[in-house]
VOTORLUM-372129 format. One line per 5 residues: number of its first residue (from 0); their letters; for each residue x, y, z of C-alpha. Coordinates in Angstrom, 2 decimals. Each point is the difference from the previous one (the first is absolute). Layout:
! VOTORLUM-372129
NUM) a) X/Y/Z  ...
! end
This chain:
! VOTORLUM-372129
0) xxxxx) 8.54/-6.34/-15.91  -2.07/1.54/3.08  2.04/2.27/2.04  0.24/-0.78/3.46  -1.78/2.53/2.81
5) xxxxx) 1.27/0.40/4.04  -2.72/2.19/1.22  0.14/0.87/3.73  -2.76/0.35/1.77  0.75/2.17/3.11
10) xxxxx) -3.35/-0.10/1.27  -0.68/2.60/3.18  3.81/0.60/0.47  2.38/2.34/-1.02  -0.71/4.13/0.36
15) xxxxx) 1.47/2.62/-2.62  3.35/-0.20/1.72  0.50/-3.58/0.65  -1.51/-0.68/-3.48  2.41/2.65/-1.83
20) xxxxx) 2.79/-1.58/1.65  -1.09/-3.87/-0.94  -0.40/0.79/-3.34  3.12/2.10/-0.29  2.18/-3.06/0.93
25) xxxxx) -2.06/-2.67/-2.21  0.86/2.71/-2.78  3.63/0.15/1.06  0.59/-3.94/0.36  -1.40/-0.32/-3.45
30) xxxxx) 2.01/3.20/-1.59  1.63/-0.93/-3.57  -2.20/-3.47/-0.10  -1.45/-1.06/-3.18  -2.72/-1.95/1.57
35) xxxxx) -2.18/-3.02/-1.80  -3.02/1.31/1.38  -1.97/2.86/2.00  -0.07/1.18/3.60  -2.61/1.76/1.70
40) xxxxx) -0.59/1.47/3.42  -3.65/0.50/1.50  0.28/2.19/2.89  -2.99/1.70/2.22  -1.99/2.48/-1.74
45) xxxxx) 1.52/2.55/2.26  3.50/-0.77/-0.96  -0.38/0.08/-3.51  0.76/3.01/-1.20  3.23/0.28/2.07
50) xxxxx) 1.14/-3.53/-1.42  -1.05/1.63/-3.82  3.09/2.11/0.03  1.86/-3.42/0.24  -1.95/-2.70/-1.49
55) xxxxx) 0.10/1.22/-3.53  0.82/-2.76/-1.95  3.45/-0.44/0.17  -0.41/-2.97/0.77  -2.98/0.34/2.78
60) xxxxx) -3.24/0.68/-0.88  -2.63/1.27/1.90  -3.44/-1.63/0.93  -2.41/0.43/2.60  -1.78/-2.52/2.03
65) xxxxx) -3.77/0.76/-1.01  -2.56/2.83/-1.16  -3.50/0.71/-0.09  -2.54/-1.10/-2.26  -1.60/3.71/-0.42
70) xxxxx) 1.81/2.70/-2.53  -0.42/2.81/2.53  -2.59/1.72/2.47  -1.36/-0.23/3.79  2.14/-3.32/0.52
75) xxxxx) 1.58/0.84/3.52  3.10/-2.18/0.37  0.28/-1.07/-3.43  2.76/0.80/-2.79  -0.65/-0.24/-3.54
80) xxxxx) 1.86/-1.15/-2.92  0.34/2.81/-1.52  1.74/1.54/3.17  2.43/-2.94/0.30  0.64/0.69/-3.79
85) xxxxx) 1.28/3.59/0.60  1.94/-1.32/2.83  1.94/-2.06/-2.61  -1.48/-3.14/0.98  0.43/-3.00/-3.21
90) xxxxx) -1.46/-2.95/2.05  -2.82/-0.48/2.68  -0.57/-2.86/1.80  -3.53/-1.32/0.27  -2.19/-2.59/1.57
95) xxxxx) 3.00/-1.02/2.70  -0.90/-2.81/2.65  -0.05/2.60/2.86  -2.21/2.22/-2.07  -2.75/-2.92/-0.65
100) xxxxx) 0.50/-1.21/3.77  -0.08/3.29/1.83  -2.05/2.58/-2.13  -2.22/-2.83/-2.10  0.47/1.23/-3.40
105) xxxxx) -1.35/-1.65/-2.63  0.14/-0.69/-3.30  -2.15/2.41/-1.40  2.48/2.55/1.59  2.72/-1.73/-1.17
110) xxxxx) -1.24/0.24/-3.58  -0.95/3.89/0.18  3.54/0.41/1.75  1.76/-1.62/-2.83  -1.91/1.47/-2.84
115) xxxxx) 0.88/3.31/1.63  3.86/-0.93/0.31  0.02/-1.05/-3.69  -2.30/3.05/-1.30  3.13/2.36/1.98
120) xxxxx) 2.71/-1.84/-1.96  1.52/-1.79/3.10  0.33/-3.48/0.65  -2.09/-2.29/2.36  1.31/-2.95/2.25
125) xxxxx) -3.08/-2.27/0.74  0.80/-2.24/3.19  -2.14/-3.18/0.25  0.72/-3.35/2.02  -1.68/-2.48/2.43
130) xxxxx) 0.20/0.17/4.16  0.98/-2.78/2.01  -3.35/-1.78/0.32  -0.57/0.00/-3.67  3.45/-1.35/-0.64
135) xxxxx) -0.79/-2.96/2.61  -3.12/-0.91/-1.94  1.42/-0.03/-3.16  -1.72/2.86/-1.42  3.13/2.00/-1.33
140) xxxxx) -0.76/-0.17/-3.55  -3.42/0.50/0.59  0.49/3.42/1.93  2.83/1.18/-2.38  -2.40/-0.62/-3.03
145) xxxxx) -2.90/1.58/1.24  2.00/3.10/1.28  1.55/0.20/-2.90  -3.38/-0.83/-2.07  -1.77/3.04/2.29
150) xxxxx) 1.78/2.66/-1.30  2.57/-0.71/-3.24  -2.87/-0.21/-2.66  -2.19/2.97/1.61  3.46/2.50/-0.89
155) xxxxx) -0.34/2.18/-2.87  3.72/1.00/-0.99  1.93/-2.86/1.72  3.05/-1.70/-1.95  3.08/-1.85/0.28
160) xxxxx) 1.58/2.88/0.69  -1.79/2.42/2.34  -1.25/-2.63/2.16  2.42/-1.79/2.60  -1.57/-3.14/1.83
165) xxxxx) 1.20/-0.57/3.91  -0.85/-3.51/0.92  0.01/0.11/4.25  0.19/-3.29/1.81  -1.87/1.65/2.54
170) xxxxx) 0.24/-4.07/2.27  3.76/0.99/-0.41  0.37/3.10/2.06  0.28/0.40/3.46  -1.53/-3.28/0.40
175) xxxxx) 3.15/-2.39/0.62  -0.87/-1.99/-3.58  2.50/0.69/-2.71  -0.61/-0.21/-3.42  2.36/-2.09/-2.24
180) xxxxx) 1.41/1.26/-3.54  -1.40/-2.76/-1.15  -3.65/1.05/1.11  0.58/3.43/-1.11  1.00/-1.15/-3.48
185) xxxxx) -3.51/-2.16/-0.04  -2.19/2.82/0.84  1.61/2.20/-2.27  0.11/-1.90/-2.67  -3.68/-0.96/0.87
190) xxxxx) -0.87/3.78/0.11  1.52/0.71/-3.73  -2.02/-2.98/-1.15  -3.21/2.10/1.36  1.20/3.33/-1.15
195) xxxxx) 0.64/-1.50/-3.67  -4.04/-1.48/0.33  -1.28/3.36/1.19  2.52/2.63/-2.82  1.39/-2.39/-2.26
200) xxxxx) 3.38/-1.92/-0.08  1.92/3.09/-1.21  -0.87/2.05/3.03  0.80/-2.96/2.42  3.42/-0.61/-1.68
205) xxxxx) 1.27/3.85/0.47  -2.06/0.55/3.32  2.43/0.31/3.29  -1.35/-2.03/2.92  1.94/1.10/3.18
210) xxxxx) 0.58/-2.17/2.68  -1.42/1.60/3.52  1.20/-2.55/2.75  3.15/0.13/1.99  2.70/0.40/-2.36
215) xxxxx) 3.11/1.64/1.41  3.85/0.03/-1.52  0.33/-3.64/0.99  -2.87/-1.22/-1.78  -0.54/2.38/-2.78
220) xxxxx) 2.38/-1.72/-3.03  -2.00/-3.40/0.15  -3.03/1.83/0.26  0.22/2.23/-2.46  1.46/-2.09/-2.34
225) xxxxx) -3.02/-2.55/-0.20  -1.35/0.30/-3.36  -3.58/1.74/0.49  1.63/2.46/3.27  0.89/3.20/-1.57
230) xxxxx) 1.12/1.78/3.62  -1.23/0.66/3.09  -2.43/2.37/2.20  2.39/0.67/2.66  -1.38/0.65/3.56
235) xxxxx) 2.52/-0.01/3.27  3.07/-0.55/-2.25  -0.91/3.30/-1.98  1.02/2.23/3.15  3.53/-0.80/-0.16
240) xxxxx) 2.09/0.87/-2.95  2.61/-2.77/0.41  -3.12/-2.26/0.35  -1.69/1.37/-3.04  2.72/0.37/-2.11
245) xxxxx) 0.96/-3.57/0.82  -3.28/-1.32/-1.50  0.76/2.05/-3.07  3.27/-1.78/-0.15  -1.59/-3.07/0.43
250) xxxxx) -2.52/0.84/-2.95  2.74/0.95/-2.21  1.53/-3.52/0.49  -2.82/-1.48/-0.50  -0.40/1.49/-3.90
255) x) 3.35/-2.23/-0.90
! end
């Protein structure tokens, strides 16, 4: 059985002091609980060293929101995988929809980044998903397949345990549109089928696929209890300890 993963992507929020406070609150709310899955927080780069003193995997793990596709050198403003590893990071988010849209990052960059992540012994969370226009045109599955095909077959070291997928229904984030549980399950099942074609059925059966839409305490149990939804990549709700733990509670009950 796949363990769920609830990952909080803090985006450009939470400096070191606020990040430490939030992480400590989450740890306190989860204290003494034997969870059925994994919990991850992904602070901004500047906040990672402070949070690493708290997020040591009991039960909160530490992640990063991005990394460089280069090993080291004259790349002003970039942060390497080895630096993140030294800081205590265990997971790195790659290809988030905001990186695709604002930084125009490409499949080749995603491949290079994920290969470096795996070489360092870390785990990658690879994001994908269609925008509103593509969904309305009926091209959701076409776009998802294209994004997965552009990266997964090119990875040198990927397996079901060092790679997590995160489906982002970009069309349902801040647009007024809503993704139903049925739509989430449908695209997650389709994704698992594509992974089976590209990497084999065994990898597809064990690889975790997260839902990156608007997951909240009120709908977490329903979403994460779906057959092919293995957790959530959480945005705004990850910035409040009670909301984030509420989603974890939903994930826990969804495993029954």
